[in-house]
N, CA, C and O of each residue as an XYZ file, in Angstrom:
356
protein
N       0.890     -1.183      0.015
C      -0.024      0.050     -0.018
C       0.932      1.250      0.042
O       1.926      1.299      0.767
N       0.515      2.232     -0.815
C       1.248      3.482     -0.902
C       1.022      4.186      0.427
O      -0.091      4.173      0.952
N       2.091      4.814      0.991
C       2.012      5.546      2.232
C       2.811      6.842      2.183
O       3.642      7.092      1.310
N       2.507      7.597      3.133
C       3.271      8.881      3.310
C       4.737      8.615      3.393
O       5.186      7.789      4.188
N       5.557      9.370      2.507
C       6.945      9.201      2.523
C       7.460      8.347      1.342
O       8.637      8.404      0.985
N       6.557      7.566      0.754
C       7.023      6.790     -0.386
C       7.454      7.642     -1.573
O       6.991      8.772     -1.730
N       8.363      7.088     -2.428
C       8.847      7.765     -3.602
C       8.926      6.789     -4.666
O       9.243      5.620     -4.444
N       8.625      7.267     -5.908
C       8.703      6.402     -7.090
C       8.823      7.216     -8.380
O       8.385      8.366     -8.421
N       9.390      6.659     -9.398
C       9.492      7.266    -10.703
C       8.161      7.157    -11.419
O       7.549      6.090    -11.442
N       7.707      8.266    -12.007
C       6.457      8.207    -12.663
C       6.391      9.332    -13.687
O       7.128     10.310    -13.569
N       5.525      9.214    -14.691
C       5.189     10.283    -15.625
C       3.853     10.855    -15.259
O       2.872     10.130    -15.100
N       3.817     12.183    -15.123
C       2.592     12.890    -14.785
C       1.565     12.526    -15.872
O       1.851     12.802    -17.037
N       0.426     11.947    -15.599
C      -0.556     11.548    -16.575
C      -1.134     12.837    -17.380
O      -1.795     12.714    -18.411
N      -0.830     14.010    -16.827
C      -1.341     15.237    -17.476
C      -0.291     15.897    -18.310
O      -0.496     17.028    -18.752
N       0.819     15.260    -18.549
C       1.903     15.837    -19.369
C       2.633     14.839    -20.209
O       2.491     13.634    -19.999
N       3.359     15.270    -21.095
C       4.213     14.414    -22.008
C       5.677     14.460    -21.522
O       6.548     13.920    -22.204
N       5.978     15.090    -20.363
C       7.383     15.162    -19.962
C       7.904     13.815    -19.608
O       7.125     12.900    -19.342
N       9.189     13.661    -19.595
C       9.819     12.371    -19.131
C       9.514     12.076    -17.690
O       9.159     13.001    -16.958
N       9.629     10.852    -17.233
C       9.362     10.502    -15.810
C      10.170     11.382    -14.857
O      11.285     11.810    -15.156
N       9.561     11.633    -13.698
C      10.206     12.388    -12.601
C      10.096     11.510    -11.333
O       9.364     10.522    -11.289
N      10.829     11.907    -10.357
C      10.742     11.267     -9.094
C       9.599     11.876     -8.250
O       9.622     13.065     -7.932
N       8.684     11.111     -7.923
C       7.449     11.650     -7.202
C       7.581     11.175     -5.735
O       8.085     10.094     -5.428
N       7.084     12.074     -4.855
C       7.046     11.818     -3.396
C       5.638     11.913     -2.887
O       4.916     12.845     -3.241
N       5.233     10.990     -2.081
C       3.895     11.012     -1.351
C       4.025     11.858     -0.156
O       4.744     11.507      0.780
N       3.339     12.993     -0.148
C       3.500     13.980      1.009
C       2.168     14.085      1.806
O       1.963     15.078      2.503
N       1.271     13.090      1.715
C       0.104     13.092      2.565
C      -0.244     11.655      2.843
O       0.119     10.739      2.105
N      -0.949     11.492      3.919
C      -1.396     10.139      4.379
C      -2.760      9.795      3.794
O      -3.734     10.498      4.061
N      -2.850      8.728      3.001
C      -4.064      8.362      2.306
C      -5.175      8.057      3.384
O      -6.361      8.248      3.113
N      -4.784      7.598      4.566
C      -5.758      7.237      5.593
C      -6.475      8.556      6.216
O      -7.531      8.504      6.846
N      -5.822      9.625      5.976
C      -6.431     10.887      6.453
C      -7.022     11.697      5.336
O      -7.503     12.799      5.599
N      -7.023     11.238      4.120
C      -7.495     12.004      2.992
C      -8.436     11.174      2.054
O      -8.338     11.223      0.828
N      -9.309     10.448      2.688
C     -10.287      9.638      2.010
C      -9.710      8.758      0.881
O     -10.315      8.581     -0.176
N      -8.519      8.221      1.158
C      -7.843      7.346      0.156
C      -7.073      8.008     -0.912
O      -6.525      7.332     -1.783
N      -6.998      9.359     -0.893
C      -6.199     10.039     -1.869
C      -4.851     10.408     -1.329
O      -4.661     10.440     -0.113
N      -3.873     10.698     -2.230
C      -2.551     11.060     -1.861
C      -2.152     12.268     -2.602
O      -2.555     12.477     -3.746
N      -1.322     13.110     -1.932
C      -0.779     14.293     -2.588
C       0.571     13.922     -3.089
O       1.424     13.513     -2.301
N       0.811     14.047     -4.385
C       2.103     13.778     -4.956
C       2.821     14.971     -5.561
O       2.230     15.740     -6.319
N       4.036     15.119     -5.243
C       4.876     16.215     -5.779
C       6.057     15.566     -6.442
O       6.446     14.448     -6.105
N       6.652     16.315     -7.435
C       7.807     15.760     -8.098
C       9.032     16.537     -7.966
O       8.980     17.727     -7.654
N      10.208     15.892     -8.202
C      11.413     16.640     -8.250
C      11.679     16.926     -9.670
O      11.478     16.080    -10.541
N      12.141     18.139     -9.922
C      12.443     18.525    -11.321
C      13.703     19.447    -11.322
O      14.148     19.913    -10.274
N      14.227     19.675    -12.475
C      15.378     20.510    -12.613
C      15.117     21.942    -12.224
O      14.095     22.518    -12.597
N      16.015     22.506    -11.492
C      15.879     23.898    -11.071
C      16.122     24.831    -12.273
O      17.139     24.776    -12.965
N      15.133     25.670    -12.460
C      15.197     26.683    -13.519
C      14.935     28.079    -12.988
O      14.504     28.228    -11.844
N      15.184     29.108    -13.790
C      14.839     30.462    -13.383
C      13.354     30.487    -12.987
O      12.496     29.957    -13.693
N      13.081     31.116    -11.843
C      11.717     31.219    -11.407
C      11.121     30.038    -10.697
O       9.936     30.035    -10.365
N      11.961     28.998    -10.454
C      11.516     27.845     -9.751
C      11.240     28.185     -8.297
O      11.920     29.052     -7.748
N      10.297     27.559     -7.659
C      10.000     27.608     -6.284
C      11.189     26.899     -5.584
O      11.381     25.694     -5.749
N      11.948     27.634     -4.832
C      13.131     27.101     -4.230
C      12.948     26.775     -2.696
O      13.923     26.743     -1.946
N      11.727     26.545     -2.280
C      11.484     26.271     -0.900
C      12.040     24.900     -0.481
O      12.234     24.607      0.699
N      12.279     24.096     -1.490
C      12.914     22.758     -1.241
C      13.988     22.586     -2.363
O      13.680     22.029     -3.416
N      15.173     23.034     -2.152
C      16.297     22.968     -3.126
C      17.062     21.735     -2.856
O      17.426     21.464     -1.712
N      17.333     20.933     -3.933
C      18.122     19.712     -3.748
C      19.319     19.861     -4.640
O      19.227     20.386     -5.750
N      20.433     19.399     -4.154
C      21.737     19.455     -4.969
C      22.382     18.043     -5.028
O      22.165     17.163     -4.195
N      23.206     17.925     -6.113
C      23.894     16.631     -6.146
C      24.549     16.275     -4.831
O      25.150     17.126     -4.176
N      24.434     15.030     -4.449
C      25.029     14.673     -3.176
C      23.900     14.511     -2.044
O      24.041     13.778     -1.064
N      22.850     15.229     -2.285
C      21.736     15.163     -1.247
C      21.080     13.783     -1.297
O      20.608     13.278     -0.279
N      21.054     13.182     -2.480
C      20.415     11.880     -2.676
C      20.997     11.319     -3.972
O      21.334     12.080     -4.880
N      21.118      9.997     -4.063
C      21.719      9.424     -5.286
C      20.934      9.779     -6.623
O      21.524      9.777     -7.703
N      19.623     10.075     -6.514
C      18.921     10.366     -7.675
C      19.108     11.930     -8.108
O      18.705     12.300     -9.211
N      19.659     12.724     -7.308
C      19.832     14.126     -7.669
C      21.177     14.276     -8.418
O      22.260     14.163     -7.843
N      21.044     14.529     -9.700
C      22.233     14.632    -10.564
C      22.563     16.066    -10.858
O      23.686     16.375    -11.256
N      21.584     16.971    -10.667
C      21.804     18.456    -10.880
C      20.943     19.185     -9.996
O      20.041     18.606     -9.391
N      21.176     20.537     -9.866
C      20.277     21.296     -8.989
C      18.840     21.060     -9.278
O      18.445     21.176    -10.438
N      18.033     20.741     -8.327
C      16.629     20.363     -8.517
C      15.761     20.991     -7.431
O      16.269     21.486     -6.424
N      14.476     20.966     -7.641
C      13.506     21.472     -6.691
C      12.318     20.593     -6.610
O      12.145     19.747     -7.488
N      11.488     20.724     -5.630
C      10.234     20.083     -5.587
C       9.242     20.992     -6.198
O       9.114     22.147     -5.792
N       8.518     20.491     -7.187
C       7.579     21.381     -7.965
C       6.150     21.247     -7.328
O       5.302     20.489     -7.798
N       5.955     21.995     -6.283
C       4.679     22.057     -5.563
C       3.577     22.439     -6.417
O       2.494     21.864     -6.310
N       3.776     23.401     -7.292
C       2.693     23.942     -8.180
C       2.089     22.818     -9.042
O       0.923     22.909     -9.427
N       2.867     21.748     -9.354
C       2.300     20.757    -10.212
C       1.866     19.505     -9.421
O       1.809     18.417     -9.992
N       1.563     19.640     -8.137
C       1.120     18.549     -7.331
C      -0.174     17.965     -7.907
O      -1.016     18.653     -8.483
N      -0.267     16.662     -7.712
C      -1.500     15.981     -8.182
C      -2.120     15.254     -6.893
O      -1.417     14.959     -5.926
N      -3.418     15.005     -6.955
C      -4.111     14.366     -5.844
C      -4.944     13.222     -6.264
O      -6.172     13.311     -6.244
N      -4.290     12.077     -6.672
C      -5.063     10.987     -7.160
C      -5.450     10.029     -6.027
O      -4.989     10.174     -4.895
N      -6.265      9.093     -6.334
C      -6.613      8.028     -5.445
C      -5.429      7.086     -5.248
O      -4.835      6.672     -6.243
N      -5.049      6.721     -4.009
C      -3.914      5.915     -3.785
C      -4.056      4.549     -4.476
O      -3.066      4.051     -5.011
N      -5.200      3.946     -4.487
C      -5.358      2.612     -5.069
C      -5.121      2.691     -6.649
O      -4.593      1.749     -7.239
N      -5.524      3.829     -7.297
C      -5.213      3.935     -8.699
C      -3.751      4.046     -8.949
O      -3.244      3.455     -9.903
N      -3.055      4.772     -8.138
C      -1.578      4.853     -8.314
C      -0.906      3.522     -8.019
O       0.045      3.153     -8.709
N      -1.377      2.785     -7.002
C      -0.861      1.458     -6.763
C      -1.020      0.494     -7.924
O      -0.139     -0.295     -8.267
N      -2.201      0.613     -8.501
C      -2.493     -0.250     -9.714
C      -1.568      0.106    -10.843
O      -1.024     -0.792    -11.485
N      -1.371      1.334    -11.107
C      -0.519      1.843    -12.167
C       0.904      1.442    -11.992
O       1.578      1.022    -12.933
N       1.363      1.578    -10.748
C       2.741      1.126    -10.355
C       2.913     -0.347    -10.640
O       3.896     -0.784    -11.237
N       1.895     -1.118    -10.178
C       1.956     -2.573    -10.327
C       2.009     -3.019    -11.774
O       2.687     -3.988    -12.116
N       1.267     -2.282    -12.644
C       1.176     -2.661    -14.011
C       2.364     -2.037    -14.830
O       2.499     -2.285    -16.028
N       3.196     -1.240    -14.154
C       4.291     -0.645    -14.856
C       3.946      0.599    -15.663
O       4.739      1.073    -16.476
N       2.740      1.121    -15.420
C       2.251      2.350    -16.140
C       2.871      3.545    -15.476
O       3.269      4.484    -16.166
N       2.969      3.552    -14.206
C       3.608      4.654    -13.434
C       5.030      4.293    -13.198
O       5.766      5.058    -12.574
């Protein structure tokens, strides 16, 4: 079961961008089975820098990156679990 703090590579179903590392930042047990997902993306001019990641912070961070809160999605946890299991996410 997907839980608060989980992370996985996925492609946002609302975009054609390459996969990004997504983080679960809400507890589905407290949100009627939904989860809030945010992704890590390359730092660019104008990026929200409230969570700045640099190479060395984690093995997945290869260049200056940020958490893209403005692109957060709020899907049902079970739908994400099914997609991950099928290899869609």
